[in-house]
C-alpha positions in Angstrom: 22.6 64.6 -5.6 19.1 63.5 -6.9 19.1 62.6 -10.8 17.1 65.4 -12.4 13.8 64.7 -13.9 13.7 68.3 -16.0 16.1 70.5 -17.5 15.3 72.8 -15.2 16.5 70.5 -12.0 19.1 69.3 -14.2 20.3 73.5 -14.1 20.0 73.9 -10.9 22.4 71.9 -10.1 25.2 73.4 -11.8 27.4 76.2 -10.6 26.4 79.8 -11.2 28.4 80.4 -14.8 27.6 76.8 -16.4 24.1 77.6 -15.1 23.8 80.9 -17.0 25.6 79.2 -20.2 23.7 76.4 -20.9 20.4 78.4 -19.9 21.6 80.9 -22.9 22.4 77.7 -25.1 18.8 76.1 -24.6 17.3 79.1 -25.4 19.2 79.3 -28.4 18.0 75.9 -29.4 14.3 76.3 -28.5 14.3 79.5 -30.7 15.9 77.3 -33.2 13.8 74.6 -32.8 10.5 75.5 -31.2 8.7 71.8 -31.7 11.5 70.3 -30.0 10.7 68.6 -26.8 12.8 68.7 -23.5 13.8 65.6 -21.6 16.9 64.0 -19.9 18.3 61.2 -21.7 21.9 59.8 -20.6 22.4 62.5 -17.4 22.0 65.1 -20.0 19.9 68.0 -21.0 18.4 66.9 -23.9 15.9 68.0 -26.9 13.7 65.7 -29.4 12.2 66.5 -32.2 9.3 64.1 -33.6 10.2 61.6 -30.7 13.8 61.4 -32.2 16.9 62.8 -30.2 18.3 66.4 -31.8 20.9 67.6 -29.7 22.3 67.1 -25.7 23.9 70.1 -23.6 25.7 69.4 -20.5 28.5 70.6 -18.0 31.6 69.2 -16.6 33.9 69.8 -14.1 36.0 72.1 -16.3 33.9 73.0 -19.8 30.3 72.7 -21.0 29.3 70.9 -24.3 27.3 70.3 -27.0 26.6 66.7 -27.6 25.3 65.0 -30.9 26.4 68.1 -32.9 28.6 66.8 -35.7 30.6 69.9 -36.8 31.0 69.4 -40.9 33.3 71.5 -43.1 31.0 74.2 -43.2 31.2 74.7 -39.6 34.9 74.1 -39.3 35.9 77.6 -39.6 33.3 79.1 -37.0 34.5 76.3 -34.6 38.0 76.8 -34.5 39.3 77.5 -30.8 37.0 75.0 -29.8 37.7 71.5 -28.6 35.7 69.1 -30.6 35.7 65.4 -30.7 33.1 62.9 -32.9 29.6 64.8 -31.9 30.9 66.9 -29.1 31.6 70.5 -29.4 33.1 71.9 -25.3 33.0 75.3 -24.7 33.6 77.2 -21.5 31.2 79.6 -20.0 33.8 82.5 -20.9 34.0 81.5 -24.3 30.5 80.3 -25.2 29.6 79.2 -29.1 28.5 82.3 -30.7 24.4 82.3 -31.0 24.7 82.2 -34.8 27.1 79.2 -34.9 24.8 77.4 -32.4 21.8 78.3 -34.9 23.6 76.5 -37.8 24.4 73.6 -35.7 20.7 73.0 -34.8 19.3 73.4 -38.3 21.8 71.0 -39.3 20.9 68.4 -36.9 17.1 68.9 -38.2 18.0 68.5 -41.7 19.8 65.5 -40.7 16.9 64.1 -38.9 14.2 64.9 -41.4 16.9 63.4 -44.1 17.0 60.1 -42.2 13.4 59.9 -41.5 12.7 60.6 -45.2 14.9 57.8 -46.1 13.4 55.5 -43.7 10.3 55.9 -45.0 10.9 55.6 -48.9 13.8 52.6 -48.2 11.6 49.5 -49.5 11.3 47.0 -46.6 13.5 43.7 -46.9 12.6 40.6 -46.1 14.5 37.9 -44.4 15.4 35.2 -46.5 16.0 32.4 -44.6 15.7 28.8 -44.1 12.6 27.3 -43.0 12.9 26.0 -39.4 12.8 22.2 -38.7 10.2 21.1 -36.6 11.8 19.8 -33.2 10.5 17.5 -31.3 9.3 18.7 -27.9 10.9 17.9 -24.8 9.2 16.4 -22.1 9.9 17.8 -18.4 12.1 15.3 -16.5 11.7 12.4 -18.8 14.9 10.7 -20.6 14.4 8.8 -23.2 
């Protein structure tokens, strides 16, 4: 199977139930982040905002997932019953993540990206304090001293 270059190509390679579930999820993400650009990253369907990765979606043999989504305390109750690991929320086409919860996940990721970007802009730049480099004698090709 050829590596997909677009999200449409990625989705076309999936079974019907996973394709429908991820297509719906894709539309929900785009509705929450209309300025997000679609791309393929890490072999997954991804979304970038202001050139930075926002979120990824993908499918495996027995599940679909959202990657790069950290479920904080406000989402714990909403995601009960979904398998989670660090930054990943798994679901099945038969039990998709509710649209309202997807919206909260995407909005939280947008806010996290904006905070990180703002912190980088306001953080003072550190100059590396180091020793002055000692000058080394130039090597001569093929000659021994």
